[in-house]
Residue frames relative to the residue before (quaternion, step in Angstrom):
aa qw qx qy qz dx dy dz
M 1.0000 0.0000 0.0000 0.0000 0.00 0.00 0.00
I 0.2227 -0.7752 0.5821 0.1033 3.58 -0.84 1.02
F 0.1846 -0.7691 0.6058 0.0867 3.57 -0.82 1.07
L 0.3351 -0.7557 0.5426 0.1492 3.48 -0.93 1.02
D 0.1000 -0.7374 0.6612 0.0952 3.52 -1.16 0.58
S 0.1502 -0.8601 0.4826 0.0694 3.58 0.32 1.29
K 0.5152 0.6133 -0.4471 0.3982 3.58 1.21 -0.26
R 0.6902 0.4569 -0.2686 0.4927 3.60 1.03 -0.86
L 0.6716 0.5200 -0.3121 0.4256 3.54 0.94 -0.86
S 0.6515 0.5385 -0.3361 0.4154 3.60 1.12 -0.51
A 0.4682 0.7018 -0.4470 0.2975 3.65 1.19 -0.27
L 0.6972 0.4831 -0.3064 0.4320 3.60 0.74 -0.92
P 0.7004 0.4354 -0.3244 0.4633 3.65 0.70 -0.87
E 0.6184 0.5307 -0.3791 0.4383 3.59 1.10 -0.60
W 0.6221 0.5108 -0.3612 0.4707 3.66 0.95 -0.67
G 0.6583 0.5107 -0.3234 0.4486 3.60 0.94 -0.83
S 0.6318 0.5502 -0.3157 0.4455 3.58 1.09 -0.84
R 0.6608 0.4970 -0.2940 0.4794 3.54 1.00 -0.94
H 0.6445 0.5046 -0.3430 0.4608 3.65 0.92 -0.80
Y 0.6593 0.5126 -0.3058 0.4572 3.57 0.93 -0.83
L 0.6276 0.5217 -0.3307 0.4740 3.60 1.05 -0.69
R 0.6406 0.5071 -0.3310 0.4721 3.64 0.93 -0.76
A 0.6830 0.4838 -0.2914 0.4632 3.56 1.04 -0.78
S 0.6970 0.5054 -0.2395 0.4487 3.57 1.18 -0.63
V 0.8040 0.2277 -0.0652 0.5454 3.53 1.00 -0.89
S 0.2768 -0.8266 0.4643 0.1565 3.62 -0.47 1.11
D 0.6373 0.5132 -0.3406 0.4630 3.59 1.14 -0.51
P 0.3732 -0.7521 0.4869 0.2409 3.70 -0.60 1.07
E 0.6275 0.5126 -0.3646 0.4588 3.66 1.07 -0.49
L 0.6287 0.5101 -0.3415 0.4773 3.53 1.07 -0.61
R 0.6407 0.5341 -0.3305 0.4417 3.52 0.99 -0.84
A 0.6202 0.5298 -0.3439 0.4652 3.59 1.09 -0.77
K 0.6622 0.5083 -0.3238 0.4454 3.59 0.91 -0.70
L 0.7046 0.4587 -0.2431 0.4838 3.57 1.16 -0.73
T 0.5881 0.5731 -0.3650 0.4387 3.59 1.26 -0.16
P 0.3686 -0.7472 0.5038 0.2281 3.62 -0.63 1.07
H 0.3383 -0.7485 0.5306 0.2095 3.54 -1.02 0.71
F 0.6331 0.4479 -0.3711 0.5107 3.53 0.95 0.92
Q 0.6710 -0.5382 0.3348 0.3846 3.58 -1.22 0.31
F 0.6049 -0.5896 0.4021 0.3532 3.51 -1.05 0.87
G 0.7942 0.2871 -0.2294 0.4839 3.60 -0.85 0.97
C 0.4564 0.6834 -0.4508 0.3483 3.63 1.24 -0.20
K 0.7406 0.1924 -0.1128 0.6339 3.56 1.12 -0.74
R 0.6708 -0.4974 0.3423 0.4308 3.58 -1.23 0.41
I 0.4041 -0.7554 0.4849 0.1758 3.56 -0.95 1.01
L 0.2245 -0.7464 0.6111 0.1378 3.61 -0.88 0.95
I 0.1591 -0.7893 0.5909 0.0489 3.57 -0.75 1.12
S 0.2706 0.7526 -0.5707 0.1864 3.61 -0.67 1.02
D 0.3835 -0.7390 0.5121 0.2112 3.55 -1.13 0.64
D 0.7825 0.2882 -0.1614 0.5277 3.58 1.31 -0.01
Y 0.4017 0.7552 -0.4493 0.2578 3.56 1.32 0.05
W 0.7214 0.4527 -0.2740 0.4467 3.63 0.71 -0.98
S 0.6425 0.5417 -0.3373 0.4243 3.59 0.91 -0.84
T 0.4980 0.6624 -0.4120 0.3788 3.63 1.20 -0.31
F 0.6805 0.5319 -0.2708 0.4251 3.50 1.11 -0.83
D 0.5975 0.5608 -0.3434 0.4589 3.54 1.38 -0.20
R 0.5131 0.6389 -0.4179 0.3923 3.59 1.29 0.00
D 0.5685 -0.6218 0.4256 0.3301 3.56 -1.12 0.68
D 0.7366 0.4253 -0.2134 0.4807 3.56 1.09 -0.74
V 0.6244 0.4779 -0.3394 0.5163 3.62 1.29 0.51
N 0.0426 -0.7845 0.6185 0.0136 3.61 -0.85 0.89
L 0.2515 -0.7355 0.6120 0.1456 3.56 -1.14 0.76
V 0.0981 -0.7954 0.5977 -0.0220 3.53 -0.61 1.31
T 0.0733 -0.8234 0.5627 0.0014 3.52 -0.62 1.14
E 0.4239 0.6798 -0.4793 0.3585 3.60 1.21 0.21
P 0.5279 -0.6202 0.4680 0.3429 3.63 -0.97 0.77
I 0.4361 -0.6840 0.5217 0.2642 3.54 -1.15 0.73
R 0.3268 -0.7508 0.5488 0.1682 3.51 -0.86 1.14
E 0.7959 -0.1709 0.1490 0.5614 3.64 0.85 -0.85
I 0.4033 -0.6552 0.5746 0.2791 3.50 -1.32 0.32
C 0.1596 -0.8049 0.5699 0.0437 3.58 -0.63 1.18
R 0.7235 -0.4379 0.3195 0.4275 3.52 -1.34 0.12
D 0.7855 0.3405 -0.1600 0.4914 3.55 1.01 -0.84
G 0.8141 -0.1218 0.1105 0.5569 3.59 1.18 -0.14
L 0.6415 -0.5053 0.4149 0.4012 3.56 -1.19 -0.59
M 0.2135 -0.7523 0.6107 0.1242 3.55 -0.98 0.87
T 0.2123 -0.7882 0.5661 0.1151 3.62 -0.70 1.07
D 0.7182 -0.4749 0.3035 0.4080 3.58 -1.28 0.33
D 0.6474 0.5216 -0.3184 0.4554 3.64 1.14 -0.48
G 0.5811 -0.6239 0.3515 0.3867 3.58 1.30 0.09
T 0.5184 0.6547 -0.4016 0.3760 3.58 1.33 0.10
L 0.2617 -0.7538 0.5829 0.1536 3.55 -0.95 0.88
H 0.1274 -0.8055 0.5745 0.0698 3.58 -0.55 1.10
R 0.2868 -0.7706 0.5447 0.1648 3.65 -0.37 1.16
V 0.0040 -0.8019 0.5943 -0.0612 3.55 -0.80 1.01
D 0.3864 -0.6883 0.5663 0.2370 3.58 -1.30 0.45
A 0.8053 -0.0019 -0.0075 0.5929 3.55 1.03 -0.50
I 0.2508 -0.7504 0.6009 0.1135 3.60 -1.25 0.62
I 0.0980 -0.7761 0.6200 0.0604 3.54 -0.85 0.97
F 0.1777 -0.8233 0.5386 0.0203 3.47 -0.35 1.29
A 0.1534 0.7940 -0.5622 0.1728 3.68 -0.21 1.24
T 0.0407 0.8472 -0.5183 0.1098 3.52 -0.36 1.29
G 0.6654 -0.4664 0.3008 0.4992 3.57 1.32 -0.07
F 0.5119 -0.6480 0.4769 0.3011 3.55 -1.13 -0.50
A 0.3262 -0.6805 0.6157 0.2267 3.47 -1.35 0.51
L 0.3152 -0.8075 0.4662 0.1768 3.55 -0.42 1.19
G 0.3060 -0.7965 0.4838 0.1945 3.61 1.13 -0.46
L 0.3777 0.7450 -0.4649 0.2935 3.56 1.13 0.68
A 0.5569 0.6395 -0.3962 0.3520 3.59 1.20 -0.14
T 0.7978 0.1301 -0.0659 0.5851 3.52 1.15 -0.55
A 0.5916 -0.5608 0.4432 0.3729 3.58 -1.27 0.39
P 0.5034 -0.6656 0.4495 0.3186 3.62 -1.07 0.62
F 0.7682 0.0596 -0.0591 0.6347 3.55 1.32 -0.19
P 0.6599 -0.5230 0.3365 0.4216 3.69 -1.11 0.45
I 0.0357 0.7655 -0.6384 0.0718 3.55 -0.84 1.23
V 0.0736 -0.8068 0.5860 -0.0176 3.53 -0.54 1.22
G 0.2147 -0.7827 0.5799 0.0714 3.50 -1.02 1.03
R 0.8008 -0.2570 0.2146 0.4965 3.51 -1.30 -0.54
G 0.8306 0.1734 -0.1831 0.4965 3.56 -1.11 0.83
G 0.6278 -0.5801 0.3418 0.3905 3.62 1.15 0.53
K 0.4537 0.6893 -0.4575 0.3311 3.60 1.25 0.24
T 0.3279 -0.7527 0.5362 0.1961 3.56 -0.86 0.97
L 0.6092 -0.5440 0.4221 0.3933 3.50 -1.29 0.36
T 0.5844 0.5831 -0.3578 0.4366 3.56 1.11 -0.65
E 0.6488 0.4989 -0.2930 0.4942 3.58 1.06 -0.85
A 0.6738 0.5027 -0.3117 0.4429 3.59 0.94 -0.95
W 0.7412 0.3937 -0.2096 0.5017 3.58 1.15 -0.63
K 0.3105 0.7823 -0.4925 0.2213 3.64 1.14 0.30
D 0.7364 0.3597 -0.2195 0.5293 3.63 1.19 -0.47
G 0.7335 -0.3175 0.1962 0.5680 3.52 1.34 0.33
A 0.4949 -0.6774 0.4710 0.2727 3.55 -1.08 0.79
V 0.0459 0.7945 -0.5973 0.0993 3.49 -0.76 1.12
A 0.0565 0.7842 -0.6165 0.0408 3.52 -1.14 0.57
Y 0.4749 -0.6279 0.5057 0.3528 3.58 -1.26 0.15
K 0.8360 -0.0861 -0.0324 0.5410 3.50 -0.57 1.32
G 0.6249 -0.5861 0.3253 0.4002 3.57 1.24 0.49
V 0.6693 0.5355 -0.2665 0.4407 3.54 1.32 -0.06
T 0.8131 0.1586 -0.0450 0.5583 3.62 0.96 -0.89
V 0.1922 -0.7707 0.5993 0.0996 3.52 -1.15 0.58
S 0.4933 -0.6724 0.4707 0.2881 3.54 -0.86 1.06
G 0.7655 0.3265 -0.2513 0.4942 3.61 -0.81 0.91
F 0.7017 0.3436 -0.2270 0.5814 3.59 1.31 -0.02
P 0.1220 -0.8528 0.5052 0.0507 3.58 0.35 1.29
N 0.8475 0.1680 -0.1488 0.4811 3.51 -1.19 0.73
W 0.5391 0.5819 -0.4143 0.4462 3.58 1.16 0.49
F 0.0089 -0.7906 0.6107 -0.0444 3.56 -0.69 1.16
M 0.0888 -0.8128 0.5752 0.0261 3.54 -0.93 0.83
L 0.3348 -0.7080 0.5735 0.2402 3.60 -1.22 0.40
M 0.8410 0.1336 -0.1203 0.5102 3.64 -1.08 0.70
G 0.1892 0.7899 -0.5427 0.2139 3.55 0.86 0.93
P 0.7951 -0.3044 0.2189 0.4767 3.56 -1.28 -0.14
N 0.8742 0.0812 -0.1121 0.4655 3.49 -1.18 0.93
T 0.5565 0.5616 -0.4269 0.4389 3.62 0.93 0.86
G 0.4440 0.6631 -0.4879 0.3537 3.64 1.17 0.35
P 0.3903 -0.7239 0.5249 0.2192 3.52 -0.94 0.89
G 0.2430 -0.7647 0.5694 0.1785 3.62 -0.96 0.73
H 0.8066 0.2811 -0.1131 0.5076 3.65 1.14 -0.13
T 0.7862 0.2391 -0.1334 0.5540 3.65 1.15 -0.11
S 0.7250 -0.4407 0.3104 0.4287 3.56 -1.40 -0.09
V 0.5357 -0.6264 0.4769 0.3054 3.48 -1.11 0.71
L 0.5666 0.6288 -0.3815 0.3714 3.53 1.14 -0.54
V 0.5733 0.5827 -0.3850 0.4285 3.60 1.10 -0.68
Y 0.6780 0.4616 -0.2854 0.4958 3.67 0.96 -0.81
T 0.7126 0.4686 -0.3171 0.4148 3.64 0.60 -0.94
E 0.6319 0.5264 -0.3447 0.4526 3.57 0.98 -0.77
A 0.6666 0.4863 -0.3136 0.4700 3.61 0.99 -0.72
Q 0.6433 0.5218 -0.3147 0.4635 3.52 1.12 -0.64
I 0.6074 0.5510 -0.3270 0.4697 3.53 1.14 -0.76
R 0.6746 0.4856 -0.3113 0.4606 3.59 0.90 -0.91
Y 0.6146 0.5677 -0.3260 0.4401 3.58 1.07 -0.75
A 0.6913 0.4868 -0.2438 0.4750 3.49 0.91 -1.07
V 0.6570 0.5053 -0.3203 0.4588 3.57 0.97 -0.83
H 0.6070 0.5447 -0.3478 0.4625 3.65 1.08 -0.71
A 0.6638 0.4902 -0.3112 0.4715 3.59 0.99 -0.86
I 0.6677 0.4945 -0.3122 0.4606 3.58 0.89 -0.89
E 0.6390 0.5109 -0.3419 0.4624 3.62 0.90 -0.70
M 0.6288 0.5329 -0.3314 0.4591 3.58 1.09 -0.69
L 0.6251 0.5507 -0.3014 0.4638 3.51 1.08 -0.99
M 0.7235 0.4634 -0.2536 0.4443 3.60 0.88 -0.89
S 0.7291 0.4627 -0.2360 0.4458 3.48 0.96 -0.94
D 0.7619 0.3638 -0.2006 0.4968 3.61 1.03 -0.76
G 0.4951 -0.6925 0.4206 0.3138 3.58 1.13 0.21
V 0.3163 0.7665 -0.4922 0.2649 3.55 1.16 0.68
K 0.4517 -0.6981 0.4915 0.2590 3.64 -0.90 0.83
Y 0.7598 -0.2161 0.1751 0.5877 3.52 0.90 -1.05
V 0.2295 -0.7071 0.6524 0.1471 3.46 -1.45 0.40
D 0.0058 0.7881 -0.6143 0.0378 3.60 -0.99 0.81
V 0.4174 -0.7327 0.4721 0.2568 3.55 -0.56 1.21
L 0.5189 -0.6759 0.4450 0.2753 3.51 -1.00 1.01
Q 0.5742 -0.6347 0.4053 0.3213 3.60 -0.89 0.93
A 0.6668 0.5029 -0.3032 0.4589 3.53 0.94 -0.87
V 0.6228 0.5295 -0.3310 0.4714 3.59 1.07 -0.64
Q 0.6619 0.5027 -0.2909 0.4738 3.56 0.93 -0.93
D 0.6694 0.5075 -0.3082 0.4465 3.58 0.94 -0.95
R 0.6579 0.5135 -0.3056 0.4583 3.59 0.91 -0.96
Y 0.6477 0.5187 -0.3186 0.4582 3.61 0.99 -0.77
N 0.7103 0.4621 -0.2559 0.4653 3.58 0.85 -0.93
E 0.6012 0.5479 -0.3510 0.4639 3.54 1.10 -0.64
G 0.6340 0.5230 -0.3106 0.4775 3.56 1.12 -0.77
L 0.6405 0.5126 -0.3336 0.4644 3.61 0.95 -0.82
Q 0.7201 0.4418 -0.2749 0.4591 3.59 0.67 -0.99
G 0.5868 0.5419 -0.3839 0.4632 3.59 1.12 -0.39
R 0.6732 0.4918 -0.2854 0.4727 3.54 1.00 -0.74
M 0.5779 0.6117 -0.3608 0.4021 3.55 1.16 -0.70
K 0.5676 0.6213 -0.3655 0.3978 3.60 1.15 -0.58
R 0.7179 0.4297 -0.2295 0.4973 3.56 1.26 -0.59
M 0.6016 0.5920 -0.3406 0.4143 3.48 1.29 0.16
V 0.5976 -0.6022 0.3787 0.3699 3.63 -1.02 0.72
W 0.5836 0.5956 -0.3937 0.3868 3.63 1.09 -0.45
S 0.7028 0.4423 -0.2433 0.5012 3.55 1.29 -0.31
T 0.5205 0.6823 -0.3907 0.3330 3.57 1.18 0.55
G 0.7132 -0.5212 0.2265 0.4103 3.54 1.29 0.61
C 0.5178 0.6485 -0.4447 0.3369 3.64 1.09 0.24
N 0.3582 -0.7585 0.4753 0.2654 3.60 1.26 -0.13
P 0.1123 0.8229 -0.5449 0.1156 3.58 0.71 1.03
W 0.5796 -0.6009 0.4113 0.3658 3.53 -1.20 0.43
Y 0.4790 0.6624 -0.4429 0.3683 3.54 1.15 0.27
L 0.6350 0.5533 -0.2818 0.4595 3.44 1.36 -0.65
S 0.3478 -0.7080 0.5689 0.2329 3.62 -1.08 0.68
E 0.7375 -0.4210 0.2917 0.4402 3.55 -1.31 0.16
D 0.6522 0.5023 -0.3211 0.4682 3.68 1.06 -0.53
G 0.5149 -0.6866 0.3790 0.3460 3.58 1.25 0.01
R 0.5836 0.5281 -0.3987 0.4708 3.50 1.28 0.38
N 0.4652 -0.6559 0.5242 0.2803 3.48 -1.37 0.46
H 0.0169 -0.8033 0.5947 -0.0279 3.57 -0.42 1.22
A 0.5878 0.6326 -0.3393 0.3731 3.55 1.28 0.03
L 0.8127 0.3055 -0.1126 0.4832 3.59 0.74 -1.19
Y 0.4025 -0.6741 0.5552 0.2744 3.51 -1.28 0.39
P 0.3512 -0.7890 0.4751 0.1684 3.65 -0.68 1.11
G 0.7003 0.4089 -0.2907 0.5078 3.60 0.77 0.95
F 0.7114 -0.4357 0.3460 0.4294 3.52 -1.34 -0.09
A 0.5684 -0.5919 0.4311 0.3753 3.60 -1.09 0.57
A 0.5866 0.5840 -0.3477 0.4404 3.59 1.10 -0.73
E 0.6558 0.5022 -0.3148 0.4676 3.58 0.95 -0.85
Y 0.6520 0.5025 -0.3242 0.4661 3.59 0.87 -0.81
V 0.6437 0.5232 -0.3166 0.4602 3.62 0.89 -0.86
A 0.6680 0.4941 -0.3124 0.4604 3.58 0.97 -0.83
R 0.6840 0.5021 -0.2813 0.4482 3.59 1.01 -0.82
I 0.7404 0.3668 -0.2350 0.5118 3.57 1.10 -0.40
R 0.3792 0.7828 -0.4456 0.2119 3.58 1.27 0.09
K 0.8112 0.1947 -0.0886 0.5442 3.53 1.06 -0.77
F 0.3417 -0.6984 0.5830 0.2357 3.57 -1.00 0.79
R 0.1472 -0.8062 0.5722 0.0312 3.59 -0.58 1.21
T 0.3668 -0.7393 0.5201 0.2199 3.62 -0.56 1.09
S 0.5683 0.5932 -0.3968 0.4095 3.65 1.07 -0.54
E 0.6782 0.5001 -0.2917 0.4525 3.59 1.12 -0.40
Y 0.7150 0.4164 -0.1815 0.5315 3.50 1.43 -0.19
E 0.4420 -0.5874 0.5999 0.3158 3.53 -1.34 0.32
V 0.0530 -0.8096 0.5846 -0.0006 3.58 -0.46 1.10
V 0.0537 -0.8141 0.5770 -0.0367 3.59 -0.57 1.23
G 0.3575 -0.7622 0.5066 0.1860 3.55 -0.79 1.17
S 0.5711 -0.5988 0.4245 0.3675 3.51 -1.21 0.41
């Protein structure tokens, strides 16, 4: 198993990004405004070969003052300046919605998934949740890719769920429920690895939940995730016959 330390891996692309900024923008004060004050990769990366040079144009201004209000004719910033605009593009990121279930899901003992996730969304390999037998999901907690197609993850999850369902049908099993200790150990390992990832370097990305932890992304290569979920192991589950 290969563990990533993306804090170190981000050093080279960050150097390249700063070099490209110097080559694209001539004004040092403007370059300072365009330079993020957090580690490369902490937030989603915008890749462009002409984005920065746009700010060197005479008809383009970069305004970094906070917006006080939206007025009839434009935007009023905190310094009292009214910026007249024709259109406003409002882009602030995403709400992942991992704190609660998208619809009522009730497990053993009447416990809801929302109650189970009150301290943060967790699952075993992003597919099963302890206390919710025979329930399999796709793209659950900590299965978001930070570097490749989401299909690599979902296809692996489908194969995993199908293996479990085939076992349920062929062996006459009533239900399977991932062991709490197995789920806890898996997620403790993920969160431990998150400390070495750029998403945890203080930029407050939308990947983080209200508890400050990253329940969205997987802290490793897609190939590693696929290998870890390749086989459904009954030893990791409570298996109850019919």
